[in-house]
DRENPA-3360 file (N, C-alpha, C; in nm, 2 decimals, always signed):
BEGIN
1 = XXXXXXXX = -11.31/-9.95/+15.31/-11.45/-9.96/+15.35/-11.54/-9.96/+15.23 ~ -11.64/-10.04/+15.23/-11.74/-10.04/+15.12/-11.81/-9.91/+15.11 ~ -11.84/-9.86/+14.98/-11.89/-9.73/+14.96/-12.03/-9.71/+15.03 ~ -12.12/-9.81/+15.01/-12.25/-9.80/+15.08/-12.24/-9.80/+15.23 ~ -12.14/-9.87/+15.28/-12.12/-9.87/+15.43/-12.07/-9.73/+15.47 ~ -11.98/-9.68/+15.39/-11.93/-9.54/+15.43/-12.04/-9.44/+15.42 ~ -12.13/-9.45/+15.32/-12.24/-9.35/+15.31/-12.33/-9.36/+15.43 ~ -12.36/-9.49/+15.46/-12.45/-9.51/+15.58/-12.39/-9.45/+15.71;
9 = XXXXXXXX = -12.26/-9.48/+15.73/-12.20/-9.43/+15.84/-12.20/-9.27/+15.85 ~ -12.18/-9.21/+15.74/-12.18/-9.06/+15.74/-12.32/-9.01/+15.77 ~ -12.43/-9.08/+15.71/-12.56/-9.04/+15.74/-12.60/-9.05/+15.88 ~ -12.57/-9.16/+15.94/-12.60/-9.19/+16.08/-12.52/-9.09/+16.17 ~ -12.40/-9.06/+16.14/-12.32/-8.97/+16.22/-12.37/-8.83/+16.21 ~ -12.41/-8.79/+16.09/-12.46/-8.65/+16.07/-12.59/-8.63/+16.15 ~ -12.68/-8.73/+16.14/-12.81/-8.72/+16.21/-12.78/-8.72/+16.36 ~ -12.69/-8.80/+16.41/-12.66/-8.81/+16.55/-12.60/-8.68/+16.60;
17 = XXXXXXXX = -12.51/-8.62/+16.53/-12.46/-8.49/+16.57/-12.56/-8.38/+16.57 ~ -12.65/-8.38/+16.47/-12.76/-8.28/+16.47/-12.85/-8.30/+16.59 ~ -12.88/-8.43/+16.62/-12.97/-8.46/+16.74/-12.90/-8.41/+16.87 ~ -12.77/-8.43/+16.88/-12.70/-8.39/+17.00/-12.69/-8.23/+17.01 ~ -12.67/-8.17/+16.90/-12.66/-8.02/+16.90/-12.80/-7.96/+16.93 ~ -12.90/-8.01/+16.86/-13.03/-7.96/+16.88/-13.08/-7.99/+17.02 ~ -13.05/-8.11/+17.07/-13.09/-8.15/+17.20/-13.03/-8.07/+17.31 ~ -12.90/-8.04/+17.30/-12.83/-7.96/+17.39/-12.89/-7.82/+17.40;
25 = XXXXXXXX = -12.91/-7.76/+17.29/-12.97/-7.63/+17.29/-13.11/-7.63/+17.35 ~ -13.19/-7.73/+17.31/-13.32/-7.74/+17.37/-13.32/-7.76/+17.52 ~ -13.24/-7.84/+17.57/-13.23/-7.87/+17.72/-13.18/-7.75/+17.79 ~ -13.09/-7.68/+17.73/-13.03/-7.56/+17.79/-13.14/-7.45/+17.80 ~ -13.23/-7.44/+17.70/-13.33/-7.34/+17.70/-13.45/-7.38/+17.78 ~ -13.50/-7.50/+17.76/-13.62/-7.55/+17.83/-13.60/-7.59/+17.97 ~ -13.48/-7.66/+18.00/-13.46/-7.72/+18.13/-13.35/-7.64/+18.21 ~ -13.30/-7.53/+18.14/-13.20/-7.45/+18.21/-13.08/-7.53/+18.26;
33 = XXXXXXXX = -13.04/-7.63/+18.18/-12.92/-7.70/+18.22/-12.79/-7.64/+18.17 ~ -12.68/-7.67/+18.24/-12.55/-7.62/+18.19/-12.52/-7.71/+18.07 ~ -12.43/-7.65/+17.98/-12.39/-7.73/+17.85/-12.34/-7.87/+17.88 ~ -12.25/-7.88/+17.99/-12.20/-8.01/+18.02/-12.31/-8.11/+18.07 ~ -12.40/-8.06/+18.15/-12.51/-8.14/+18.20/-12.60/-8.18/+18.09 ~ -12.63/-8.09/+18.00/-12.71/-8.12/+17.88/-12.65/-8.23/+17.80 ~ -12.52/-8.22/+17.77/-12.45/-8.32/+17.69/-12.45/-8.45/+17.76 ~ -12.42/-8.45/+17.89/-12.41/-8.57/+17.97/-12.55/-8.64/+17.97;
41 = XXXXXXXX = -12.66/-8.57/+17.99/-12.79/-8.63/+17.99/-12.82/-8.69/+17.85 ~ -12.79/-8.62/+17.74/-12.81/-8.67/+17.61/-12.74/-8.80/+17.58 ~ -12.61/-8.80/+17.62/-12.52/-8.92/+17.60/-12.58/-9.04/+17.67 ~ -12.61/-9.03/+17.80/-12.66/-9.14/+17.88/-12.79/-9.19/+17.83 ~ -12.87/-9.09/+17.78/-13.01/-9.13/+17.73/-13.00/-9.20/+17.60 ~ -12.92/-9.15/+17.50/-12.90/-9.21/+17.37/-12.83/-9.34/+17.38 ~ -12.74/-9.36/+17.47/-12.67/-9.48/+17.49/-12.75/-9.58/+17.57 ~ -12.87/-9.54/+17.61/-12.96/-9.63/+17.69/-12.91/-9.67/+17.82;
49 = XXXXXXXX = -12.82/-9.59/+17.88/-12.77/-9.61/+18.01/-12.87/-9.56/+18.12 ~ -12.91/-9.44/+18.10/-13.02/-9.38/+18.19/-13.00/-9.39/+18.34 ~ -12.90/-9.31/+18.39/-12.87/-9.31/+18.53/-12.99/-9.25/+18.61 ~ -13.06/-9.15/+18.55/-13.17/-9.09/+18.62/-13.14/-8.98/+18.71 ~ -13.01/-8.94/+18.72/-12.97/-8.83/+18.81/-13.01/-8.70/+18.76 ~ -13.02/-8.69/+18.62/-13.08/-8.57/+18.56/-13.19/-8.61/+18.47 ~ -13.31/-8.54/+18.49/-13.42/-8.57/+18.41/-13.50/-8.45/+18.38 ~ -13.58/-8.45/+18.27/-13.66/-8.33/+18.24/-13.78/-8.31/+18.34;
57 = XXXXXXXX = -13.81/-8.19/+18.36/-13.92/-8.16/+18.46/-14.03/-8.08/+18.39 ~ -14.00/-8.02/+18.28/-14.11/-7.94/+18.21/-14.17/-8.02/+18.10 ~ -14.30/-8.00/+18.07/-14.36/-8.07/+17.96/-14.29/-8.06/+17.83 ~ -14.24/-7.94/+17.79/-14.17/-7.92/+17.67/-14.04/-8.00/+17.67 ~ -13.97/-8.00/+17.79/-13.85/-8.08/+17.80/-13.87/-8.23/+17.78 ~ -13.98/-8.28/+17.83/-14.01/-8.42/+17.82/-14.04/-8.46/+17.67 ~ -14.11/-8.37/+17.60/-14.14/-8.39/+17.46/-14.01/-8.39/+17.38 ~ -13.92/-8.30/+17.42/-13.79/-8.29/+17.35/-13.71/-8.42/+17.37;
65 = XXXXXXXX = -13.71/-8.47/+17.49/-13.64/-8.59/+17.52/-13.70/-8.71/+17.45 ~ -13.83/-8.72/+17.44/-13.89/-8.83/+17.36/-13.85/-8.83/+17.22 ~ -13.84/-8.70/+17.16/-13.80/-8.69/+17.02/-13.65/-8.74/+17.01 ~ -13.57/-8.70/+17.11/-13.43/-8.73/+17.11/-13.41/-8.89/+17.12 ~ -13.49/-8.95/+17.20/-13.49/-9.10/+17.21/-13.53/-9.16/+17.08 ~ -13.63/-9.12/+17.02/-13.68/-9.18/+16.90/-13.58/-9.17/+16.78 ~ -13.51/-9.05/+16.78/-13.42/-9.03/+16.67/-13.28/-9.07/+16.70 ~ -13.24/-9.03/+16.82/-13.09/-9.05/+16.86/-13.05/-9.19/+16.89;
73 = XXXXXXXX = -13.14/-9.27/+16.95/-13.11/-9.41/+16.99/-13.09/-9.49/+16.86 ~ -13.18/-9.47/+16.77/-13.16/-9.55/+16.64/-13.03/-9.51/+16.57 ~ -13.00/-9.38/+16.57/-12.87/-9.34/+16.50/-12.75/-9.39/+16.58 ~ -12.76/-9.39/+16.71/-12.65/-9.44/+16.79/-12.62/-9.59/+16.76 ~ -12.73/-9.67/+16.76/-12.72/-9.81/+16.73/-12.67/-9.83/+16.59 ~ -12.72/-9.74/+16.49/-12.67/-9.75/+16.36/-12.52/-9.73/+16.35 ~ -12.47/-9.62/+16.42/-12.33/-9.59/+16.42/-12.25/-9.71/+16.48 ~ -12.30/-9.76/+16.59/-12.22/-9.88/+16.65/-12.22/-10.00/+16.56;
81 = XXXXXXXX = -12.33/-10.03/+16.50/-12.34/-10.15/+16.41/-12.25/-10.13/+16.29 ~ -12.26/-10.01/+16.23/-12.17/-9.98/+16.11/-12.02/-9.98/+16.15 ~ -11.99/-9.94/+16.27/-11.85/-9.94/+16.31/-11.80/-10.08/+16.32 ~ -11.88/-10.17/+16.38/-11.84/-10.31/+16.39/-11.83/-10.37/+16.25 ~ -11.93/-10.34/+16.16/-11.93/-10.39/+16.02/-11.81/-10.35/+15.95 ~ -11.77/-10.22/+15.97/-11.66/-10.16/+15.90/-11.53/-10.23/+15.95 ~ -11.51/-10.26/+16.08/-11.40/-10.33/+16.12/-11.39/-10.47/+16.06 ~ -11.50/-10.54/+16.06/-11.50/-10.67/+16.00/-11.47/-10.67/+15.85;
89 = XXXXXXXX = -11.53/-10.57/+15.78/-11.50/-10.55/+15.64/-11.35/-10.52/+15.61 ~ -11.29/-10.43/+15.70/-11.15/-10.40/+15.68/-11.06/-10.53/+15.70 ~ -11.10/-10.61/+15.80/-11.02/-10.73/+15.83/-11.03/-10.83/+15.71 ~ -11.15/-10.84/+15.66/-11.17/-10.93/+15.54/-11.10/-10.88/+15.42 ~ -11.10/-10.75/+15.40/-11.03/-10.69/+15.29/-10.87/-10.71/+15.30 ~ -10.82/-10.70/+15.42/-10.68/-10.72/+15.45/-10.65/-10.87/+15.42 ~ -10.74/-10.96/+15.46/-10.72/-11.10/+15.43/-10.71/-11.13/+15.28 ~ -10.80/-11.06/+15.21/-10.81/-11.08/+15.06/-10.68/-11.03/+15.00;
97 = XXXXXXXX = -10.64/-10.91/+15.04/-10.52/-10.85/+14.99/-10.39/-10.93/+15.02 ~ -10.39/-11.00/+15.13/-10.28/-11.09/+15.17/-10.28/-11.20/+15.07 ~ -10.39/-11.26/+15.04/-10.40/-11.37/+14.94/-10.35/-11.32/+14.80 ~ -10.39/-11.20/+14.77/-10.36/-11.14/+14.64/-10.20/-11.12/+14.63 ~ -10.14/-11.08/+14.74/-10.00/-11.06/+14.74/-9.93/-11.20/+14.72 ~ -9.99/-11.30/+14.77/-9.93/-11.44/+14.74/-9.94/-11.47/+14.59 ~ -10.05/-11.43/+14.53/-10.06/-11.45/+14.38/-9.96/-11.36/+14.31 ~ -9.94/-11.24/+14.36/-9.84/-11.15/+14.29/-9.70/-11.21/+14.30;
105 = XXXXXXXX = -9.67/-11.27/+14.42/-9.54/-11.34/+14.43/-9.52/-11.45/+14.33 ~ -9.63/-11.53/+14.31/-9.62/-11.64/+14.21/-9.60/-11.58/+14.07 ~ -9.67/-11.47/+14.04/-9.66/-11.40/+13.91/-9.51/-11.36/+13.89 ~ -9.45/-11.30/+13.99/-9.31/-11.26/+13.96/-9.22/-11.38/+13.95 ~ -9.25/-11.49/+14.02/-9.16/-11.61/+14.01/-9.18/-11.67/+13.88 ~ -9.30/-11.67/+13.82/-9.32/-11.74/+13.70/-9.30/-11.66/+13.57 ~ -9.33/-11.53/+13.59/-9.33/-11.44/+13.47/-9.26/-11.31/+13.49 ~ -9.29/-11.24/+13.60/-9.24/-11.10/+13.62/-9.09/-11.08/+13.61;
113 = XXXXXXXX = -9.02/-11.16/+13.69/-8.87/-11.14/+13.70/-8.81/-11.16/+13.56 ~ -8.84/-11.27/+13.49/-8.79/-11.30/+13.36/-8.82/-11.19/+13.26 ~ -8.95/-11.14/+13.27/-9.00/-11.03/+13.18/-8.92/-10.90/+13.21 ~ -8.89/-10.87/+13.33/-8.82/-10.76/+13.37/-8.67/-10.76/+13.31 ~ -8.61/-10.88/+13.32/-8.48/-10.90/+13.27/-8.48/-10.88/+13.12 ~ -8.57/-10.94/+13.05/-8.58/-10.93/+12.91/-8.60/-10.78/+12.86 ~ -8.70/-10.72/+12.92/-8.73/-10.58/+12.88/-8.62/-10.48/+12.92 ~ -8.57/-10.50/+13.04/-8.47/-10.40/+13.09/-8.34/-10.41/+13.00;
121 = XXXXXXXX = -8.31/-10.52/+12.95/-8.20/-10.54/+12.86/-8.22/-10.46/+12.73 ~ -8.34/-10.43/+12.69/-8.38/-10.36/+12.57/-8.40/-10.21/+12.60 ~ -8.39/-10.17/+12.73/-8.41/-10.03/+12.76/-8.29/-9.95/+12.74 ~ -8.28/-9.86/+12.64/-8.16/-9.79/+12.61/-8.11/-9.70/+12.73 ~ -8.20/-9.67/+12.82/-8.17/-9.58/+12.93/-8.17/-9.65/+13.07 ~ -8.15/-9.78/+13.06/-8.15/-9.86/+13.19/-8.05/-9.82/+13.29 ~ -7.93/-9.78/+13.24/-7.82/-9.74/+13.33/-7.86/-9.62/+13.41 ~ -7.96/-9.54/+13.37/-7.99/-9.42/+13.44/-8.07/-9.45/+13.57;
129 = XXXXXXXX = -8.13/-9.57/+13.57/-8.22/-9.61/+13.69/-8.16/-9.74/+13.76 ~ -8.07/-9.80/+13.70/-8.02/-9.93/+13.75/-7.98/-9.92/+13.90 ~ -7.89/-9.82/+13.93/-7.84/-9.80/+14.06/-7.95/-9.77/+14.16 ~ -8.06/-9.71/+14.12/-8.17/-9.67/+14.21/-8.26/-9.79/+14.24 ~ -8.24/-9.91/+14.17/-8.32/-10.02/+14.19/-8.25/-10.14/+14.25 ~ -8.12/-10.12/+14.30/-8.05/-10.22/+14.37/-8.10/-10.22/+14.52 ~ -8.21/-10.29/+14.54/-8.27/-10.29/+14.68/-8.18/-10.37/+14.77 ~ -8.16/-10.31/+14.89/-8.08/-10.38/+14.99/-8.16/-10.40/+15.12;
137 = XXXXXXXX = -8.11/-10.47/+15.21/-8.18/-10.50/+15.34/-8.19/-10.38/+15.42 ~ -8.11/-10.28/+15.40/-8.11/-10.15/+15.48/-8.21/-10.05/+15.43 ~ -8.28/-10.08/+15.32/-8.37/-9.99/+15.27/-8.49/-9.96/+15.37 ~ -8.53/-9.83/+15.38/-8.65/-9.80/+15.45/-8.76/-9.75/+15.35 ~ -8.87/-9.71/+15.40/-8.97/-9.66/+15.31/-8.93/-9.53/+15.24 ~ -8.83/-9.46/+15.30/-8.78/-9.34/+15.23/-8.71/-9.38/+15.10 ~ -8.62/-9.48/+15.11/-8.55/-9.53/+14.99/-8.65/-9.58/+14.88 ~ -8.75/-9.65/+14.92/-8.85/-9.70/+14.83/-8.92/-9.59/+14.76;
145 = XXXXXXXX = -8.95/-9.48/+14.84/-9.02/-9.37/+14.78/-8.93/-9.30/+14.68 ~ -8.80/-9.28/+14.71/-8.71/-9.22/+14.62/-8.69/-9.30/+14.49 ~ -8.69/-9.43/+14.51/-8.68/-9.52/+14.39/-8.80/-9.51/+14.30 ~ -8.92/-9.50/+14.37/-9.04/-9.49/+14.29/-9.05/-9.35/+14.22 ~ -9.00/-9.25/+14.28/-8.99/-9.12/+14.21/-8.90/-9.12/+14.09 ~ -8.79/-9.20/+14.10/-8.69/-9.21/+13.99/-8.76/-9.28/+13.88 ~ -8.84/-9.38/+13.91/-8.91/-9.46/+13.80/-9.02/-9.37/+13.73 ~ -9.09/-9.29/+13.81/-9.19/-9.20/+13.76/-9.13/-9.11/+13.66;
153 = XXXXXXXX = -9.01/-9.06/+13.68/-8.94/-8.97/+13.59/-8.87/-9.03/+13.48 ~ -8.86/-9.17/+13.48/-8.79/-9.24/+13.38/-8.87/-9.25/+13.25 ~ -8.80/-9.23/+13.14/-8.86/-9.24/+13.01/-8.84/-9.38/+12.95 ~ -8.95/-9.46/+12.94/-8.94/-9.59/+12.89/-8.95/-9.59/+12.74 ~ -8.84/-9.62/+12.67/-8.83/-9.61/+12.52/-8.79/-9.73/+12.46 ~ -8.84/-9.85/+12.49/-8.81/-9.97/+12.42/-8.87/-9.96/+12.28 ~ -8.79/-9.99/+12.18/-8.83/-9.98/+12.04/-8.85/-10.12/+11.98 ~ -8.97/-10.16/+11.95/-9.00/-10.29/+11.90/-8.94/-10.31/+11.76;
161 = XXXXXXXX = -8.90/-10.21/+11.69/-8.85/-10.22/+11.56/-8.70/-10.26/+11.57 ~ -8.63/-10.22/+11.67/-8.49/-10.24/+11.68/-8.44/-10.35/+11.77 ~ -8.54/-10.43/+11.82/-8.50/-10.54/+11.91/-8.56/-10.67/+11.85 ~ -8.51/-10.78/+11.90/-8.56/-10.91/+11.86/-8.68/-10.95/+11.94 ~ -8.80/-10.96/+11.88/-8.92/-10.98/+11.95/-8.95/-11.13/+11.97 ~ -8.87/-11.21/+11.90/-8.90/-11.36/+11.89/-8.89/-11.42/+12.03 ~ -8.79/-11.38/+12.11/-8.77/-11.44/+12.24/-8.89/-11.40/+12.33 ~ -8.92/-11.27/+12.33/-9.03/-11.23/+12.41/-9.16/-11.29/+12.37;
169 = XXXXXXXX = -9.18/-11.30/+12.24/-9.30/-11.36/+12.18/-9.32/-11.51/+12.23 ~ -9.21/-11.58/+12.22/-9.21/-11.72/+12.26/-9.24/-11.74/+12.41 ~ -9.18/-11.65/+12.49/-9.20/-11.66/+12.64/-9.34/-11.63/+12.67 ~ -9.39/-11.52/+12.62/-9.53/-11.48/+12.66/-9.63/-11.58/+12.60 ~ -9.60/-11.64/+12.49/-9.70/-11.73/+12.43/-9.72/-11.85/+12.52 ~ -9.62/-11.89/+12.59/-9.63/-12.01/+12.68/-9.69/-11.96/+12.82 ~ -9.70/-11.83/+12.84/-9.76/-11.78/+12.97/-9.90/-11.73/+12.95 ~ -9.95/-11.74/+12.83/-10.09/-11.69/+12.81/-10.19/-11.75/+12.90;
177 = XXXXXXXX = -10.19/-11.88/+12.91/-10.29/-11.95/+13.00/-10.27/-11.91/+13.15 ~ -10.15/-11.89/+13.19/-10.12/-11.85/+13.33/-10.18/-11.71/+13.35 ~ -10.16/-11.62/+13.26/-10.21/-11.48/+13.27/-10.36/-11.48/+13.27 ~ -10.42/-11.56/+13.19/-10.57/-11.57/+13.18/-10.62/-11.62/+13.31 ~ -10.56/-11.71/+13.37/-10.60/-11.76/+13.50/-10.60/-11.65/+13.61 ~ -10.50/-11.57/+13.60/-10.49/-11.46/+13.70/-10.60/-11.36/+13.68 ~ -10.62/-11.33/+13.55/-10.73/-11.23/+13.52/-10.87/-11.28/+13.56 ~ -10.89/-11.41/+13.56/-11.02/-11.47/+13.59/-11.04/-11.48/+13.74;
185 = XXXXXXXX = -10.94/-11.45/+13.82/-10.95/-11.45/+13.97/-11.04/-11.33/+14.01 ~ -11.16/-11.36/+14.07/-11.26/-11.25/+14.10/-11.20/-11.15/+14.20 ~ -11.10/-11.19/+14.28/-11.05/-11.10/+14.38/-10.95/-11.00/+14.32 ~ -10.91/-11.02/+14.20/-10.80/-10.94/+14.14/-10.84/-10.80/+14.13 ~ -10.97/-10.77/+14.12/-11.02/-10.63/+14.11/-10.99/-10.55/+14.24 ~ -10.96/-10.62/+14.35/-10.93/-10.56/+14.48/-10.80/-10.48/+14.47 ~ -10.71/-10.52/+14.38/-10.58/-10.46/+14.37/-10.57/-10.36/+14.26 ~ -10.55/-10.23/+14.31/-10.57/-10.12/+14.22/-10.45/-10.11/+14.11;
193 = XXXXXXXX = -10.33/-10.16/+14.15/-10.22/-10.14/+14.06/-10.18/-10.27/+13.98 ~ -10.21/-10.39/+14.04/-10.17/-10.51/+13.98/-10.26/-10.55/+13.86 ~ -10.39/-10.52/+13.88/-10.49/-10.55/+13.78/-10.46/-10.48/+13.65 ~ -10.43/-10.34/+13.65/-10.39/-10.28/+13.52/-10.27/-10.34/+13.46 ~ -10.17/-10.38/+13.54/-10.06/-10.45/+13.48/-10.10/-10.58/+13.41 ~ -10.18/-10.66/+13.47/-10.22/-10.78/+13.41/-10.30/-10.75/+13.28 ~ -10.38/-10.65/+13.28/-10.46/-10.62/+13.16/-10.37/-10.57/+13.05 ~ -10.27/-10.49/+13.08/-10.18/-10.44/+12.98/-10.09/-10.55/+12.93;
201 = XXXXXXXX = -10.05/-10.64/+13.01/-9.96/-10.76/+12.97/-10.04/-10.85/+12.88 ~ -10.16/-10.88/+12.92/-10.24/-10.97/+12.84/-10.28/-10.91/+12.70 ~ -10.30/-10.78/+12.70/-10.32/-10.71/+12.57/-10.20/-10.73/+12.48 ~ -10.08/-10.71/+12.54/-9.95/-10.72/+12.47/-9.94/-10.86/+12.41 ~ -9.98/-10.96/+12.49/-9.97/-11.10/+12.44/-10.07/-11.12/+12.32 ~ -10.19/-11.07/+12.34/-10.28/-11.08/+12.23/-10.23/-11.01/+12.10 ~ -10.17/-10.89/+12.12/-10.12/-10.82/+12.00/-10.01/-10.90/+11.93 ~ -9.92/-10.96/+12.01/-9.81/-11.03/+11.95/-9.86/-11.16/+11.88;
209 = XXXXXXXX = -9.95/-11.23/+11.95/-10.00/-11.36/+11.89/-10.08/-11.34/+11.77 ~ -10.14/-11.22/+11.76/-10.23/-11.19/+11.64/-10.15/-11.17/+11.51 ~ -10.02/-11.15/+11.52/-9.94/-11.13/+11.40/-9.87/-11.26/+11.36 ~ -9.87/-11.29/+11.24/-9.80/-11.41/+11.19/-9.65/-11.41/+11.21 ~ -9.59/-11.29/+11.20/-9.45/-11.28/+11.23/-9.43/-11.14/+11.28 ~ -9.32/-11.12/+11.35/-9.29/-10.99/+11.42/-9.17/-10.92/+11.35 ~ -9.14/-10.96/+11.23/-9.03/-10.90/+11.16/-9.08/-10.82/+11.04 ~ -9.01/-10.72/+11.00/-9.05/-10.64/+10.88/-9.19/-10.58/+10.89;
217 = XXXXXXXX = -9.22/-10.54/+11.01/-9.35/-10.47/+11.03/-9.35/-10.33/+10.99 ~ -9.46/-10.27/+10.94/-9.46/-10.13/+10.91/-9.42/-10.05/+11.03 ~ -9.37/-9.93/+11.01/-9.32/-9.84/+11.12/-9.44/-9.80/+11.21 ~ -9.56/-9.78/+11.15/-9.67/-9.75/+11.23/-9.71/-9.86/+11.33 ~ -9.70/-9.99/+11.28/-9.73/-10.10/+11.36/-9.62/-10.12/+11.47 ~ -9.49/-10.10/+11.43/-9.38/-10.10/+11.53/-9.41/-10.00/+11.64 ~ -9.45/-9.88/+11.61/-9.48/-9.78/+11.71/-9.59/-9.82/+11.80 ~ -9.69/-9.89/+11.74/-9.80/-9.93/+11.82/-9.76/-10.04/+11.92;
225 = XXXXXXXX = -9.68/-10.14/+11.88/-9.62/-10.24/+11.96/-9.53/-10.18/+12.07 ~ -9.45/-10.08/+12.03/-9.36/-10.01/+12.12/-9.44/-9.95/+12.24 ~ -9.56/-9.89/+12.20/-9.64/-9.83/+12.31/-9.69/-9.94/+12.41 ~ -9.73/-10.05/+12.35/-9.78/-10.16/+12.44/-9.66/-10.22/+12.53 ~ -9.55/-10.23/+12.47/-9.43/-10.28/+12.54/-9.39/-10.18/+12.66 ~ -9.39/-10.06/+12.63/-9.35/-9.96/+12.73/-9.45/-9.94/+12.84 ~ -9.58/-9.96/+12.80/-9.68/-9.95/+12.90/-9.67/-10.07/+13.00 ~ -9.64/-10.19/+12.95/-9.62/-10.30/+13.04/-9.49/-10.28/+13.12;
233 = XXXXXXXX = -9.39/-10.24/+13.06/-9.26/-10.22/+13.12/-9.27/-10.13/+13.24 ~ -9.33/-10.01/+13.22/-9.34/-9.91/+13.33/-9.42/-9.97/+13.45 ~ -9.54/-10.03/+13.42/-9.63/-10.08/+13.52/-9.56/-10.20/+13.59 ~ -9.48/-10.28/+13.52/-9.41/-10.39/+13.58/-9.30/-10.35/+13.68 ~ -9.23/-10.25/+13.64/-9.12/-10.20/+13.73/-9.18/-10.15/+13.86 ~ -9.28/-10.07/+13.85/-9.35/-10.01/+13.96/-9.41/-10.11/+14.05 ~ -9.47/-10.21/+13.99/-9.53/-10.32/+14.07/-9.43/-10.40/+14.14 ~ -9.32/-10.43/+14.07/-9.21/-10.50/+14.13/-9.15/-10.43/+14.26;
241 = XXXXXXXX = -9.14/-10.30/+14.24/-9.08/-10.22/+14.36/-9.18/-10.22/+14.47 ~ -9.31/-10.21/+14.45/-9.41/-10.22/+14.55/-9.41/-10.36/+14.62 ~ -9.39/-10.46/+14.54/-9.39/-10.60/+14.60/-9.27/-10.62/+14.68 ~ -9.15/-10.56/+14.64/-9.03/-10.57/+14.72/-9.05/-10.50/+14.85 ~ -9.12/-10.39/+14.85/-9.14/-10.31/+14.98/-9.23/-10.40/+15.07 ~ -9.33/-10.46/+15.01/-9.42/-10.55/+15.09/-9.35/-10.66/+15.15 ~ -9.26/-10.73/+15.08/-9.18/-10.84/+15.13/-9.08/-10.79/+15.24 ~ -9.03/-10.67/+15.22/-8.93/-10.61/+15.32/-9.00/-10.60/+15.46;
249 = XXXXXXXX = -9.13/-10.56/+15.45/-9.20/-10.53/+15.58/-9.26/-10.66/+15.64 ~ -9.29/-10.76/+15.56/-9.37/-10.87/+15.60/-9.30/-11.01/+15.60 ~ -9.21/-11.03/+15.50/-9.15/-11.16/+15.49/-9.00/-11.15/+15.46 ~ -8.92/-11.13/+15.56/-8.77/-11.11/+15.54/-8.71/-11.22/+15.46 ~ -8.75/-11.35/+15.48/-8.68/-11.46/+15.41/-8.72/-11.46/+15.26 ~ -8.84/-11.42/+15.23/-8.87/-11.40/+15.08/-8.81/-11.28/+15.03 ~ -8.79/-11.18/+15.11/-8.72/-11.05/+15.06/-8.58/-11.08/+15.03 ~ -8.52/-11.17/+15.11/-8.38/-11.21/+15.09/-8.36/-11.27/+14.96;
257 = XXXXXXXX = -8.45/-11.36/+14.92/-8.44/-11.43/+14.79/-8.46/-11.33/+14.68 ~ -8.56/-11.25/+14.70/-8.60/-11.15/+14.60/-8.48/-11.05/+14.57 ~ -8.40/-11.02/+14.67/-8.29/-10.93/+14.65/-8.18/-11.00/+14.57 ~ -8.16/-11.13/+14.60/-8.06/-11.21/+14.53/-8.10/-11.25/+14.39 ~ -8.23/-11.22/+14.35/-8.28/-11.24/+14.21/-8.31/-11.11/+14.15 ~ -8.27/-11.00/+14.20/-8.30/-10.87/+14.15/-8.26/-10.86/+14.00 ~ -8.36/-10.84/+13.91/-8.34/-10.84/+13.77/-8.25/-10.72/+13.72 ~ -8.23/-10.62/+13.80/-8.16/-10.50/+13.76/-8.01/-10.50/+13.81;
265 = XXXXXXXX = -7.98/-10.60/+13.89/-7.85/-10.62/+13.95/-7.77/-10.71/+13.87 ~ -7.66/-10.66/+13.80/-7.58/-10.75/+13.71/-7.51/-10.85/+13.79 ~ -7.48/-10.82/+13.92/-7.41/-10.92/+14.01/-7.50/-11.00/+14.09 ~ -7.63/-11.00/+14.06/-7.72/-11.08/+14.15/-7.70/-11.23/+14.13 ~ -7.70/-11.30/+14.25/-7.68/-11.44/+14.25/-7.76/-11.50/+14.37 ~ -7.83/-11.61/+14.34/-7.91/-11.67/+14.45/-7.82/-11.74/+14.55 ~ -7.70/-11.76/+14.51/-7.60/-11.82/+14.61/-7.56/-11.72/+14.71 ~ -7.58/-11.75/+14.84/-7.55/-11.66/+14.95/-7.40/-11.65/+14.96;
273 = X = -7.35/-11.53/+14.95/-7.20/-11.51/+14.97/-7.17/-11.48/+15.11;
% end
């Protein structure tokens, strides 16, 4: 829900509750109504139904009711209007997120899966998490949660000094335009986890392209690049797992292909056995 919409809803609800509480107390004191009758009268009055079976008879009661009508009806209409607006906003947001998930799917097809394969091969501790990432068709949300916890506890220690960066450099160089196009998508800000991944990945691309060569770099510079590599690697694995869970729930046929292309499964094959 939009922040301004949420604030308006809270304000209207707060005022409406205050009007109901104050109105009930006033009617009970001035009109000697029972609590249920007082609440019933206020609801039908504020909702503009007005059955007329209960009505104020004292001057003070009539003044109170006029105040309730002037304040309560407006708040009731505000709550109703904001509720409808909130439902429409949520529906539009779900539609935007659905489109973003399509973009994420394209990202993994074009860049993400290959990048995971390349980076995981350079992860000295990959065998500690490999078995936890062999996603199957029998997985439930519980299995995805366990796998995510395993990743959170995993130490990403890719060392840029001890691996060949040329292959990664060449691959990312050709994907720079594609990544820039994704970052320019105005809807990308809607996705809380994918946007940081894109930013980190594009930063890594810029760092690598800014160097004339990636060999014989000073240790300090290697450490800097290692930090960039591991930031991308961690975010990428977590986002891949989230995307796999999304496919599992929404698109079984896409999930089937994604399982057969699992970058952590040494026996993965797109050929259905």
